[in-house]
py3Dmol code that shows the C-alpha trace and the ligand (Angstrom):
import py3Dmol

protein = """\
ATOM      1  CA  MET A   1     -41.717  37.513 -54.866  1.00  0.00           C
ATOM      2  CA  SER A   2     -44.727  36.151 -53.001  1.00  0.00           C
ATOM      3  CA  SER A   3     -45.834  32.722 -54.239  1.00  0.00           C
ATOM      4  CA  ILE A   4     -49.517  33.672 -53.885  1.00  0.00           C
ATOM      5  CA  ILE A   5     -49.309  35.531 -57.210  1.00  0.00           C
ATOM      6  CA  TYR A   6     -48.563  32.268 -58.995  1.00  0.00           C
ATOM      7  CA  LYS A   7     -51.337  30.231 -57.436  1.00  0.00           C
ATOM      8  CA  SER A   8     -53.647  28.647 -59.982  1.00  0.00           C
ATOM      9  CA  PHE A   9     -56.638  30.786 -59.047  1.00  0.00           C
ATOM     10  CA  GLU A  10     -58.834  29.087 -61.613  1.00  0.00           C
ATOM     11  CA  THR A  11     -58.516  25.637 -60.103  1.00  0.00           C
ATOM     12  CA  GLU A  12     -57.755  26.216 -56.442  1.00  0.00           C
ATOM     13  CA  ALA A  13     -60.055  28.148 -54.116  1.00  0.00           C
ATOM     14  CA  LEU A  14     -58.497  31.122 -52.411  1.00  0.00           C
ATOM     15  CA  SER A  15     -58.409  30.815 -48.624  1.00  0.00           C
ATOM     16  CA  ARG A  16     -59.172  33.705 -46.280  1.00  0.00           C
ATOM     17  CA  GLU A  17     -55.491  33.875 -45.271  1.00  0.00           C
ATOM     18  CA  GLU A  18     -54.396  34.010 -48.909  1.00  0.00           C
ATOM     19  CA  ALA A  19     -56.915  36.763 -49.601  1.00  0.00           C
ATOM     20  CA  ILE A  20     -55.420  38.832 -46.797  1.00  0.00           C
ATOM     21  CA  GLU A  21     -51.963  38.060 -48.170  1.00  0.00           C
ATOM     22  CA  ILE A  22     -53.025  39.595 -51.482  1.00  0.00           C
ATOM     23  CA  LEU A  23     -54.150  42.797 -49.771  1.00  0.00           C
ATOM     24  CA  ASN A  24     -50.842  42.836 -47.891  1.00  0.00           C
ATOM     25  CA  LEU A  25     -48.611  42.253 -50.923  1.00  0.00           C
ATOM     26  CA  PRO A  26     -45.666  44.626 -51.148  1.00  0.00           C
ATOM     27  CA  ASP A  27     -46.390  47.283 -53.762  1.00  0.00           C
ATOM     28  CA  GLU A  28     -43.449  46.055 -55.839  1.00  0.00           C
ATOM     29  CA  ASN A  29     -45.421  42.832 -56.450  1.00  0.00           C
ATOM     30  CA  LEU A  30     -48.442  44.684 -57.803  1.00  0.00           C
ATOM     31  CA  PRO A  31     -47.432  44.487 -61.515  1.00  0.00           C
ATOM     32  CA  ALA A  32     -47.179  40.692 -61.268  1.00  0.00           C
ATOM     33  CA  LEU A  33     -50.562  40.520 -59.496  1.00  0.00           C
ATOM     34  CA  LEU A  34     -52.141  42.713 -62.165  1.00  0.00           C
ATOM     35  CA  ASP A  35     -50.769  40.424 -64.901  1.00  0.00           C
ATOM     36  CA  THR A  36     -52.189  37.343 -63.209  1.00  0.00           C
ATOM     37  CA  VAL A  37     -55.561  38.982 -62.686  1.00  0.00           C
ATOM     38  CA  TYR A  38     -55.631  40.359 -66.223  1.00  0.00           C
ATOM     39  CA  ALA A  39     -55.457  36.842 -67.659  1.00  0.00           C
ATOM     40  CA  ILE A  40     -58.633  35.966 -65.737  1.00  0.00           C
ATOM     41  CA  ARG A  41     -60.359  39.220 -66.606  1.00  0.00           C
ATOM     42  CA  ARG A  42     -59.521  38.683 -70.285  1.00  0.00           C
ATOM     43  CA  LYS A  43     -60.822  35.124 -70.259  1.00  0.00           C
ATOM     44  CA  TYR A  44     -64.262  36.154 -68.979  1.00  0.00           C
ATOM     45  CA  LYS A  45     -64.621  39.761 -70.090  1.00  0.00           C
ATOM     46  CA  GLY A  46     -62.308  40.104 -73.076  1.00  0.00           C
ATOM     47  CA  ASN A  47     -61.023  43.580 -73.697  1.00  0.00           C
ATOM     48  CA  THR A  48     -64.232  45.437 -72.969  1.00  0.00           C
ATOM     49  CA  VAL A  49     -65.422  47.908 -70.343  1.00  0.00           C
ATOM     50  CA  GLY A  50     -69.097  48.610 -69.679  1.00  0.00           C
ATOM     51  CA  ILE A  51     -69.991  52.192 -68.807  1.00  0.00           C
ATOM     52  CA  GLN A  52     -73.089  53.023 -66.769  1.00  0.00           C
ATOM     53  CA  ILE A  53     -74.802  56.212 -65.726  1.00  0.00           C
ATOM     54  CA  LEU A  54     -76.671  56.745 -62.521  1.00  0.00           C
ATOM     55  CA  THR A  55     -79.835  58.732 -61.871  1.00  0.00           C
ATOM     56  CA  ASN A  56     -80.722  59.627 -58.309  1.00  0.00           C
ATOM     57  CA  ALA A  57     -84.457  59.161 -58.702  1.00  0.00           C
ATOM     58  CA  ARG A  58     -85.390  59.746 -55.080  1.00  0.00           C
ATOM     59  CA  SER A  59     -83.082  61.655 -52.796  1.00  0.00           C
ATOM     60  CA  GLY A  60     -82.708  62.193 -49.057  1.00  0.00           C
ATOM     61  CA  ASN A  61     -85.172  61.722 -46.189  1.00  0.00           C
ATOM     62  CA  CYS A  62     -84.148  58.133 -45.529  1.00  0.00           C
ATOM     63  CA  SER A  63     -85.128  56.614 -42.170  1.00  0.00           C
ATOM     64  CA  GLN A  64     -81.857  54.660 -41.927  1.00  0.00           C
ATOM     65  CA  ASN A  65     -78.538  55.685 -40.398  1.00  0.00           C
ATOM     66  CA  CYS A  66     -75.875  54.396 -42.811  1.00  0.00           C
ATOM     67  CA  ALA A  67     -72.860  56.416 -41.691  1.00  0.00           C
ATOM     68  CA  TYR A  68     -71.409  57.034 -45.159  1.00  0.00           C
ATOM     69  CA  CYS A  69     -74.648  58.195 -46.747  1.00  0.00           C
ATOM     70  CA  ALA A  70     -75.597  61.827 -47.366  1.00  0.00           C
ATOM     71  CA  GLN A  71     -79.253  60.775 -47.573  1.00  0.00           C
ATOM     72  CA  SER A  72     -79.466  59.152 -44.142  1.00  0.00           C
ATOM     73  CA  ARG A  73     -81.691  60.405 -41.333  1.00  0.00           C
ATOM     74  CA  ASP A  74     -78.596  61.608 -39.410  1.00  0.00           C
ATOM     75  CA  SER A  75     -76.894  63.360 -42.310  1.00  0.00           C
ATOM     76  CA  GLU A  76     -76.650  67.135 -42.387  1.00  0.00           C
ATOM     77  CA  ALA A  77     -75.187  67.131 -45.876  1.00  0.00           C
ATOM     78  CA  ASP A  78     -76.463  69.868 -48.124  1.00  0.00           C
ATOM     79  CA  ILE A  79     -78.174  67.764 -50.773  1.00  0.00           C
ATOM     80  CA  ASP A  80     -81.344  68.050 -52.841  1.00  0.00           C
ATOM     81  CA  LYS A  81     -84.247  66.138 -51.326  1.00  0.00           C
ATOM     82  CA  TYR A  82     -87.174  64.922 -53.408  1.00  0.00           C
ATOM     83  CA  ARG A  83     -89.631  62.049 -53.505  1.00  0.00           C
ATOM     84  CA  LEU A  84     -89.426  60.964 -57.160  1.00  0.00           C
ATOM     85  CA  VAL A  85     -87.750  62.834 -60.004  1.00  0.00           C
ATOM     86  CA  PRO A  86     -89.996  63.872 -62.865  1.00  0.00           C
ATOM     87  CA  TYR A  87     -90.227  61.177 -65.518  1.00  0.00           C
ATOM     88  CA  GLU A  88     -88.614  63.626 -67.969  1.00  0.00           C
ATOM     89  CA  LYS A  89     -85.344  63.444 -66.001  1.00  0.00           C
ATOM     90  CA  LEU A  90     -85.330  59.630 -66.144  1.00  0.00           C
ATOM     91  CA  LEU A  91     -86.089  59.813 -69.863  1.00  0.00           C
ATOM     92  CA  HIS A  92     -83.332  62.391 -70.401  1.00  0.00           C
ATOM     93  CA  ASP A  93     -80.767  60.114 -68.705  1.00  0.00           C
ATOM     94  CA  GLY A  94     -82.118  57.021 -70.460  1.00  0.00           C
ATOM     95  CA  ARG A  95     -81.650  58.764 -73.814  1.00  0.00           C
ATOM     96  CA  ILE A  96     -78.058  59.610 -72.881  1.00  0.00           C
ATOM     97  CA  ALA A  97     -77.426  55.943 -72.050  1.00  0.00           C
ATOM     98  CA  ARG A  98     -78.916  54.912 -75.392  1.00  0.00           C
ATOM     99  CA  ASP A  99     -77.329  57.603 -77.546  1.00  0.00           C
ATOM    100  CA  LYS A 100     -73.844  57.154 -76.063  1.00  0.00           C
ATOM    101  CA  ASN A 101     -74.163  53.361 -76.259  1.00  0.00           C
ATOM    102  CA  LEU A 102     -73.670  52.986 -72.520  1.00  0.00           C
ATOM    103  CA  SER A 103     -74.244  49.528 -71.157  1.00  0.00           C
ATOM    104  CA  ARG A 104     -76.775  50.298 -68.452  1.00  0.00           C
ATOM    105  CA  HIS A 105     -78.912  52.958 -66.799  1.00  0.00           C
ATOM    106  CA  CYS A 106     -78.741  52.600 -63.012  1.00  0.00           C
ATOM    107  CA  ILE A 107     -81.479  54.242 -60.975  1.00  0.00           C
ATOM    108  CA  GLY A 108     -81.068  54.808 -57.229  1.00  0.00           C
ATOM    109  CA  LEU A 109     -83.914  55.547 -54.834  1.00  0.00           C
ATOM    110  CA  SER A 110     -83.224  56.566 -51.255  1.00  0.00           C
ATOM    111  CA  GLY A 111     -85.117  54.772 -48.509  1.00  0.00           C
ATOM    112  CA  ILE A 112     -85.454  51.309 -47.154  1.00  0.00           C
ATOM    113  CA  ARG A 113     -89.153  50.463 -47.595  1.00  0.00           C
ATOM    114  CA  PHE A 114     -91.663  51.639 -50.138  1.00  0.00           C
ATOM    115  CA  SER A 115     -95.451  51.689 -50.227  1.00  0.00           C
ATOM    116  CA  ASP A 116     -97.190  49.719 -52.964  1.00  0.00           C
ATOM    117  CA  ARG A 117     -98.325  53.017 -54.440  1.00  0.00           C
ATOM    118  CA  GLU A 118     -94.754  54.260 -54.667  1.00  0.00           C
ATOM    119  CA  ILE A 119     -93.664  51.055 -56.355  1.00  0.00           C
ATOM    120  CA  ASP A 120     -96.573  51.250 -58.808  1.00  0.00           C
ATOM    121  CA  GLU A 121     -95.627  54.816 -59.675  1.00  0.00           C
ATOM    122  CA  PHE A 122     -91.980  53.895 -60.206  1.00  0.00           C
ATOM    123  CA  ALA A 123     -92.869  50.720 -62.148  1.00  0.00           C
ATOM    124  CA  ASP A 124     -94.906  52.863 -64.556  1.00  0.00           C
ATOM    125  CA  CYS A 125     -91.844  55.080 -65.117  1.00  0.00           C
ATOM    126  CA  VAL A 126     -89.729  52.010 -65.869  1.00  0.00           C
ATOM    127  CA  LYS A 127     -92.338  50.622 -68.281  1.00  0.00           C
ATOM    128  CA  ASN A 128     -92.407  53.900 -70.172  1.00  0.00           C
ATOM    129  CA  LEU A 129     -88.623  54.125 -70.214  1.00  0.00           C
ATOM    130  CA  ARG A 130     -88.326  50.631 -71.621  1.00  0.00           C
ATOM    131  CA  LYS A 131     -90.830  51.546 -74.330  1.00  0.00           C
ATOM    132  CA  GLU A 132     -89.094  54.795 -75.250  1.00  0.00           C
ATOM    133  CA  VAL A 133     -85.381  54.039 -74.922  1.00  0.00           C
ATOM    134  CA  ASP A 134     -85.080  50.299 -74.239  1.00  0.00           C
ATOM    135  CA  THR A 135     -81.871  50.455 -72.179  1.00  0.00           C
ATOM    136  CA  HIS A 136     -80.868  47.905 -69.536  1.00  0.00           C
ATOM    137  CA  ILE A 137     -82.211  49.175 -66.214  1.00  0.00           C
ATOM    138  CA  CYS A 138     -80.795  48.447 -62.777  1.00  0.00           C
ATOM    139  CA  CYS A 139     -82.352  49.816 -59.568  1.00  0.00           C
ATOM    140  CA  SER A 140     -81.017  50.376 -56.110  1.00  0.00           C
ATOM    141  CA  ILE A 141     -84.172  50.365 -54.045  1.00  0.00           C
ATOM    142  CA  GLY A 142     -83.962  49.229 -50.415  1.00  0.00           C
ATOM    143  CA  PHE A 143     -85.906  46.191 -49.209  1.00  0.00           C
ATOM    144  CA  LEU A 144     -88.788  45.058 -51.395  1.00  0.00           C
ATOM    145  CA  THR A 145     -91.656  42.705 -50.726  1.00  0.00           C
ATOM    146  CA  LEU A 146     -91.904  39.754 -53.087  1.00  0.00           C
ATOM    147  CA  GLN A 147     -94.922  41.356 -54.800  1.00  0.00           C
ATOM    148  CA  GLN A 148     -93.148  44.689 -55.225  1.00  0.00           C
ATOM    149  CA  ALA A 149     -90.072  42.985 -56.640  1.00  0.00           C
ATOM    150  CA  GLN A 150     -92.213  41.038 -59.101  1.00  0.00           C
ATOM    151  CA  LYS A 151     -93.911  44.260 -60.212  1.00  0.00           C
ATOM    152  CA  LEU A 152     -90.549  45.855 -60.984  1.00  0.00           C
ATOM    153  CA  LYS A 153     -89.446  42.763 -62.837  1.00  0.00           C
ATOM    154  CA  ASP A 154     -92.606  42.780 -64.921  1.00  0.00           C
ATOM    155  CA  ALA A 155     -92.024  46.477 -65.623  1.00  0.00           C
ATOM    156  CA  GLY A 156     -88.621  45.712 -67.154  1.00  0.00           C
ATOM    157  CA  VAL A 157     -86.002  46.073 -64.413  1.00  0.00           C
ATOM    158  CA  ASN A 158     -83.588  43.184 -64.977  1.00  0.00           C
ATOM    159  CA  ARG A 159     -80.960  43.828 -62.314  1.00  0.00           C
ATOM    160  CA  ILE A 160     -81.140  45.120 -58.760  1.00  0.00           C
ATOM    161  CA  ASN A 161     -78.310  46.619 -56.759  1.00  0.00           C
ATOM    162  CA  HIS A 162     -78.205  45.776 -53.092  1.00  0.00           C
ATOM    163  CA  ASN A 163     -74.793  46.200 -51.521  1.00  0.00           C
ATOM    164  CA  LEU A 164     -73.437  44.495 -48.427  1.00  0.00           C
ATOM    165  CA  ASN A 165     -71.197  47.547 -47.970  1.00  0.00           C
ATOM    166  CA  THR A 166     -68.702  45.969 -45.565  1.00  0.00           C
ATOM    167  CA  GLY A 167     -67.904  42.814 -43.614  1.00  0.00           C
ATOM    168  CA  ARG A 168     -70.535  41.239 -41.374  1.00  0.00           C
ATOM    169  CA  ASN A 169     -68.658  41.894 -38.104  1.00  0.00           C
ATOM    170  CA  PHE A 170     -67.996  45.530 -38.948  1.00  0.00           C
ATOM    171  CA  TYR A 171     -71.537  46.293 -40.114  1.00  0.00           C
ATOM    172  CA  LYS A 172     -72.748  47.483 -36.699  1.00  0.00           C
ATOM    173  CA  ASN A 173     -70.214  50.311 -36.908  1.00  0.00           C
ATOM    174  CA  ILE A 174     -71.797  51.794 -40.006  1.00  0.00           C
ATOM    175  CA  CYS A 175     -75.497  51.033 -39.554  1.00  0.00           C
ATOM    176  CA  THR A 176     -77.751  50.035 -36.666  1.00  0.00           C
ATOM    177  CA  THR A 177     -81.215  50.535 -38.169  1.00  0.00           C
ATOM    178  CA  HIS A 178     -81.238  47.309 -40.169  1.00  0.00           C
ATOM    179  CA  THR A 179     -79.145  44.146 -40.139  1.00  0.00           C
ATOM    180  CA  TYR A 180     -76.683  42.458 -42.430  1.00  0.00           C
ATOM    181  CA  ASP A 181     -78.935  39.423 -42.591  1.00  0.00           C
ATOM    182  CA  GLU A 182     -81.878  41.533 -43.753  1.00  0.00           C
ATOM    183  CA  ARG A 183     -79.684  42.633 -46.652  1.00  0.00           C
ATOM    184  CA  ILE A 184     -78.720  39.050 -47.475  1.00  0.00           C
ATOM    185  CA  SER A 185     -82.284  37.768 -47.340  1.00  0.00           C
ATOM    186  CA  ASN A 186     -83.482  40.610 -49.590  1.00  0.00           C
ATOM    187  CA  ILE A 187     -80.805  39.643 -52.125  1.00  0.00           C
ATOM    188  CA  LYS A 188     -81.754  35.937 -51.943  1.00  0.00           C
ATOM    189  CA  MET A 189     -85.429  36.770 -52.514  1.00  0.00           C
ATOM    190  CA  LEU A 190     -84.519  38.876 -55.570  1.00  0.00           C
ATOM    191  CA  GLN A 191     -82.246  36.154 -56.904  1.00  0.00           C
ATOM    192  CA  ASN A 192     -84.962  33.530 -56.434  1.00  0.00           C
ATOM    193  CA  ILE A 193     -87.359  35.388 -58.692  1.00  0.00           C
ATOM    194  CA  GLY A 194     -84.769  35.756 -61.419  1.00  0.00           C
ATOM    195  CA  PHE A 195     -83.232  39.182 -60.980  1.00  0.00           C
ATOM    196  CA  GLU A 196     -79.596  39.676 -61.841  1.00  0.00           C
ATOM    197  CA  ILE A 197     -77.839  40.964 -58.732  1.00  0.00           C
ATOM    198  CA  CYS A 198     -75.396  43.802 -58.320  1.00  0.00           C
ATOM    199  CA  CYS A 199     -73.774  43.525 -54.902  1.00  0.00           C
ATOM    200  CA  GLY A 200     -70.649  45.216 -53.633  1.00  0.00           C
ATOM    201  CA  GLY A 201     -69.371  47.513 -50.954  1.00  0.00           C
ATOM    202  CA  ILE A 202     -67.511  50.569 -49.800  1.00  0.00           C
ATOM    203  CA  ILE A 203     -63.870  50.684 -48.803  1.00  0.00           C
ATOM    204  CA  GLY A 204     -62.565  53.276 -46.333  1.00  0.00           C
ATOM    205  CA  LEU A 205     -65.252  53.083 -43.645  1.00  0.00           C
ATOM    206  CA  GLY A 206     -62.700  52.242 -40.949  1.00  0.00           C
ATOM    207  CA  GLU A 207     -62.755  48.508 -41.692  1.00  0.00           C
ATOM    208  CA  SER A 208     -59.790  46.149 -41.446  1.00  0.00           C
ATOM    209  CA  MET A 209     -58.403  44.038 -44.277  1.00  0.00           C
ATOM    210  CA  GLY A 210     -60.160  41.099 -42.640  1.00  0.00           C
ATOM    211  CA  ASP A 211     -63.485  42.932 -42.926  1.00  0.00           C
ATOM    212  CA  ILE A 212     -62.898  43.515 -46.649  1.00  0.00           C
ATOM    213  CA  VAL A 213     -62.107  39.844 -47.124  1.00  0.00           C
ATOM    214  CA  ASP A 214     -65.205  38.852 -45.105  1.00  0.00           C
ATOM    215  CA  MET A 215     -67.352  41.030 -47.347  1.00  0.00           C
ATOM    216  CA  LEU A 216     -65.841  39.682 -50.567  1.00  0.00           C
ATOM    217  CA  PHE A 217     -66.314  36.097 -49.381  1.00  0.00           C
ATOM    218  CA  GLU A 218     -69.998  36.812 -48.620  1.00  0.00           C
ATOM    219  CA  ILE A 219     -70.286  38.324 -52.094  1.00  0.00           C
ATOM    220  CA  ARG A 220     -68.584  35.275 -53.617  1.00  0.00           C
ATOM    221  CA  ASP A 221     -71.260  33.104 -51.999  1.00  0.00           C
ATOM    222  CA  ILE A 222     -74.007  35.289 -53.460  1.00  0.00           C
ATOM    223  CA  ASN A 223     -72.336  35.062 -56.897  1.00  0.00           C
ATOM    224  CA  PRO A 224     -73.769  38.307 -58.265  1.00  0.00           C
ATOM    225  CA  GLU A 225     -73.617  39.345 -61.906  1.00  0.00           C
ATOM    226  CA  SER A 226     -72.003  42.611 -60.859  1.00  0.00           C
ATOM    227  CA  VAL A 227     -69.710  43.672 -57.996  1.00  0.00           C
ATOM    228  CA  PRO A 228     -69.365  47.433 -57.493  1.00  0.00           C
ATOM    229  CA  ILE A 229     -66.431  48.480 -55.330  1.00  0.00           C
ATOM    230  CA  ASN A 230     -66.732  52.026 -54.010  1.00  0.00           C
ATOM    231  CA  PHE A 231     -63.995  53.973 -52.235  1.00  0.00           C
ATOM    232  CA  LEU A 232     -65.428  56.302 -49.633  1.00  0.00           C
ATOM    233  CA  ILE A 233     -65.743  59.952 -50.558  1.00  0.00           C
ATOM    234  CA  PRO A 234     -66.187  61.478 -47.082  1.00  0.00           C
ATOM    235  CA  LEU A 235     -69.034  63.960 -47.517  1.00  0.00           C
ATOM    236  CA  LYS A 236     -69.460  67.001 -45.319  1.00  0.00           C
ATOM    237  CA  GLY A 237     -72.437  66.565 -43.003  1.00  0.00           C
ATOM    238  CA  THR A 238     -72.250  62.758 -42.873  1.00  0.00           C
ATOM    239  CA  ALA A 239     -71.067  60.747 -39.871  1.00  0.00           C
ATOM    240  CA  LEU A 240     -67.942  59.803 -41.837  1.00  0.00           C
ATOM    241  CA  ALA A 241     -67.123  63.343 -42.961  1.00  0.00           C
ATOM    242  CA  ASN A 242     -63.776  63.153 -41.157  1.00  0.00           C
ATOM    243  CA  ALA A 243     -62.983  59.523 -41.939  1.00  0.00           C
ATOM    244  CA  ASN A 244     -59.305  58.871 -42.424  1.00  0.00           C
ATOM    245  CA  THR A 245     -58.869  57.541 -45.949  1.00  0.00           C
ATOM    246  CA  SER A 246     -55.143  58.242 -46.194  1.00  0.00           C
ATOM    247  CA  HIS A 247     -54.410  54.504 -46.469  1.00  0.00           C
ATOM    248  CA  LEU A 248     -56.369  54.299 -49.742  1.00  0.00           C
ATOM    249  CA  SER A 249     -53.324  54.525 -51.976  1.00  0.00           C
ATOM    250  CA  PRO A 250     -53.781  53.671 -55.658  1.00  0.00           C
ATOM    251  CA  GLU A 251     -51.837  50.447 -55.010  1.00  0.00           C
ATOM    252  CA  TYR A 252     -54.083  49.368 -52.120  1.00  0.00           C
ATOM    253  CA  CYS A 253     -57.226  50.161 -54.123  1.00  0.00           C
ATOM    254  CA  LEU A 254     -55.871  48.132 -57.059  1.00  0.00           C
ATOM    255  CA  LYS A 255     -55.137  45.137 -54.815  1.00  0.00           C
ATOM    256  CA  ILE A 256     -58.740  45.221 -53.569  1.00  0.00           C
ATOM    257  CA  LEU A 257     -60.052  45.326 -57.143  1.00  0.00           C
ATOM    258  CA  CYS A 258     -57.755  42.407 -58.028  1.00  0.00           C
ATOM    259  CA  LEU A 259     -59.076  40.421 -55.071  1.00  0.00           C
ATOM    260  CA  ALA A 260     -62.649  41.089 -56.155  1.00  0.00           C
ATOM    261  CA  ARG A 261     -61.782  39.696 -59.622  1.00  0.00           C
ATOM    262  CA  LEU A 262     -60.089  36.626 -58.147  1.00  0.00           C
ATOM    263  CA  LEU A 263     -63.042  35.820 -55.883  1.00  0.00           C
ATOM    264  CA  THR A 264     -65.801  36.537 -58.413  1.00  0.00           C
ATOM    265  CA  PRO A 265     -63.975  36.010 -61.720  1.00  0.00           C
ATOM    266  CA  LYS A 266     -67.040  35.893 -63.967  1.00  0.00           C
ATOM    267  CA  SER A 267     -68.856  38.918 -62.511  1.00  0.00           C
ATOM    268  CA  ASP A 268     -68.680  42.456 -63.789  1.00  0.00           C
ATOM    269  CA  ILE A 269     -66.185  44.095 -61.426  1.00  0.00           C
ATOM    270  CA  ARG A 270     -67.071  47.764 -61.262  1.00  0.00           C
ATOM    271  CA  CYS A 271     -64.809  50.436 -59.879  1.00  0.00           C
ATOM    272  CA  ALA A 272     -67.511  52.804 -58.660  1.00  0.00           C
ATOM    273  CA  ALA A 273     -67.388  55.944 -56.504  1.00  0.00           C
ATOM    274  CA  GLY A 274     -63.968  57.258 -55.583  1.00  0.00           C
ATOM    275  CA  ARG A 275     -62.006  56.101 -58.608  1.00  0.00           C
ATOM    276  CA  GLU A 276     -61.459  59.719 -59.625  1.00  0.00           C
ATOM    277  CA  VAL A 277     -60.090  60.488 -56.150  1.00  0.00           C
ATOM    278  CA  TYR A 278     -57.991  57.506 -55.132  1.00  0.00           C
ATOM    279  CA  LEU A 279     -56.676  56.068 -58.395  1.00  0.00           C
ATOM    280  CA  LYS A 280     -55.449  59.389 -59.678  1.00  0.00           C
ATOM    281  CA  GLY A 281     -52.709  58.876 -62.268  1.00  0.00           C
ATOM    282  CA  LYS A 282     -53.130  55.083 -62.174  1.00  0.00           C
ATOM    283  CA  GLU A 283     -56.715  54.811 -63.425  1.00  0.00           C
ATOM    284  CA  LYS A 284     -55.708  52.857 -66.507  1.00  0.00           C
ATOM    285  CA  LEU A 285     -54.292  50.053 -64.363  1.00  0.00           C
ATOM    286  CA  MET A 286     -57.703  49.373 -62.845  1.00  0.00           C
ATOM    287  CA  PHE A 287     -58.803  47.827 -66.148  1.00  0.00           C
ATOM    288  CA  TYR A 288     -56.490  44.866 -65.486  1.00  0.00           C
ATOM    289  CA  ALA A 289     -59.149  43.807 -62.982  1.00  0.00           C
ATOM    290  CA  VAL A 290     -62.178  45.955 -63.709  1.00  0.00           C
ATOM    291  CA  ASP A 291     -64.543  45.727 -66.686  1.00  0.00           C
ATOM    292  CA  SER A 292     -67.150  48.251 -65.613  1.00  0.00           C
ATOM    293  CA  ILE A 293     -67.239  51.894 -64.442  1.00  0.00           C
ATOM    294  CA  PHE A 294     -69.668  54.741 -63.922  1.00  0.00           C
ATOM    295  CA  ALA A 295     -69.551  57.972 -65.872  1.00  0.00           C
ATOM    296  CA  SER A 296     -71.048  61.299 -64.953  1.00  0.00           C
ATOM    297  CA  GLY A 297     -70.926  61.032 -61.162  1.00  0.00           C
ATOM    298  CA  TYR A 298     -72.603  59.186 -58.317  1.00  0.00           C
ATOM    299  CA  LEU A 299     -75.729  59.579 -56.200  1.00  0.00           C
ATOM    300  CA  THR A 300     -74.569  62.567 -54.186  1.00  0.00           C
ATOM    301  CA  ALA A 301     -71.074  63.206 -55.540  1.00  0.00           C
ATOM    302  CA  GLY A 302     -69.758  64.383 -58.900  1.00  0.00           C
ATOM    303  CA  GLY A 303     -67.479  62.356 -61.164  1.00  0.00           C
ATOM    304  CA  GLN A 304     -65.801  62.173 -64.549  1.00  0.00           C
ATOM    305  CA  SER A 305     -67.835  63.193 -67.606  1.00  0.00           C
ATOM    306  CA  ILE A 306     -69.075  60.593 -70.093  1.00  0.00           C
ATOM    307  CA  GLU A 307     -66.733  61.868 -72.828  1.00  0.00           C
ATOM    308  CA  ASP A 308     -63.694  61.758 -70.544  1.00  0.00           C
ATOM    309  CA  THR A 309     -64.670  58.302 -69.293  1.00  0.00           C
ATOM    310  CA  ILE A 310     -64.967  56.971 -72.843  1.00  0.00           C
ATOM    311  CA  LYS A 311     -61.563  58.517 -73.604  1.00  0.00           C
ATOM    312  CA  LEU A 312     -60.036  56.937 -70.482  1.00  0.00           C
ATOM    313  CA  VAL A 313     -61.206  53.503 -71.634  1.00  0.00           C
ATOM    314  CA  ALA A 314     -59.877  54.036 -75.178  1.00  0.00           C
ATOM    315  CA  ASP A 315     -56.556  55.496 -73.992  1.00  0.00           C
ATOM    316  CA  ALA A 316     -56.063  52.460 -71.769  1.00  0.00           C
ATOM    317  CA  GLY A 317     -56.394  50.234 -74.853  1.00  0.00           C
ATOM    318  CA  PHE A 318     -59.844  48.822 -74.038  1.00  0.00           C
ATOM    319  CA  GLN A 319     -63.129  48.979 -75.882  1.00  0.00           C
ATOM    320  CA  TYR A 320     -66.301  50.114 -74.329  1.00  0.00           C
ATOM    321  CA  ARG A 321     -68.927  47.449 -74.262  1.00  0.00           C
ATOM    322  CA  ILE A 322     -72.315  47.851 -75.800  1.00  0.00           C
ATOM    323  CA  GLU A 323     -74.818  45.380 -74.307  1.00  0.00           C
TER     324      GLU A 323
END
"""
ligand_1 = """\
8
SF4
S -77.573 53.901 -47.974
Fe -79.728 53.681 -48.535
S -80.674 52.818 -46.679
Fe -78.702 53.673 -46.021
S -79.189 55.780 -45.394
Fe -78.570 55.888 -47.559
S -80.487 55.798 -48.712
Fe -80.906 55.072 -46.615
"""
view = py3Dmol.view(width=600, height=400)
view.addModel(protein, "pdb")
view.setStyle({"model": 0}, {"cartoon": {"style": "trace"}})
view.addModel(ligand_1, "xyz")
view.setStyle({"model": 1}, {"stick": {}})
view.zoomTo()
view.show()
């Protein structure tokens, strides 16, 4: 049995080499790793799982070339493209979040930069949503100016998602139209004005274990409130349509989720896109590390229904968290 499992993670910092050792653990050691990680998860998150839904509020036509993304300028994926969904759709999803006691309504907007008019229009939607359904709202919304960010904060957005997606050295392989450092400085600006941060990545882009560890160490330094870990769903028409994801076994995915918990023990660790694909049959085990999941699909890919997600949480012996 590897001694790394018995390290006192709470008092001793995990080194880069040890983090790679965790990802390399023989599968037979996974139950012991899950037990160790569960003790930490339980200390900070109890027995609860937050469930979020996602609205794709603006879709397609992005100027950027993120290789995994169906909305990128280079994507030929057959997706709906629109500038801003009608407010009624946001309200409909907000009501679902409220009525089903979900923990958060996440709203994604494609694109990297927005005009002040676009931000004003979206901020008005958020203000109205907060008045009518009063759910927690998180946005994924490219790079903002300080003034735009402040406007969204004043409108009632309390958390912003901005992922690092992969390790710094690997980033050039998945995007060349903006830099890793631009992402980090956007996050720092948002943090400085008091936003909660949701910052994670995507596994299965062709990265090495070292790249995953690099990303998780960058995320540890950011110390976000929430860490979404996505597993690539290769979408037809995207640059990564034929990506080889055969190494994403349930065991490997679980080790990555465990590492995320060990490195950012107090954050929400969210198993996001791909859980339905790669954890098949072992979904319940993810809750040893994870305290947050999406229901009802992702930006451009379907997913498990809200009812089935709630049932999954209950069947695994956890309670869904109402915030
Ligand atoms: S991930 Fe965001 S920035 Fe990158 S192409 Fe997609 S919508 Fe654009």
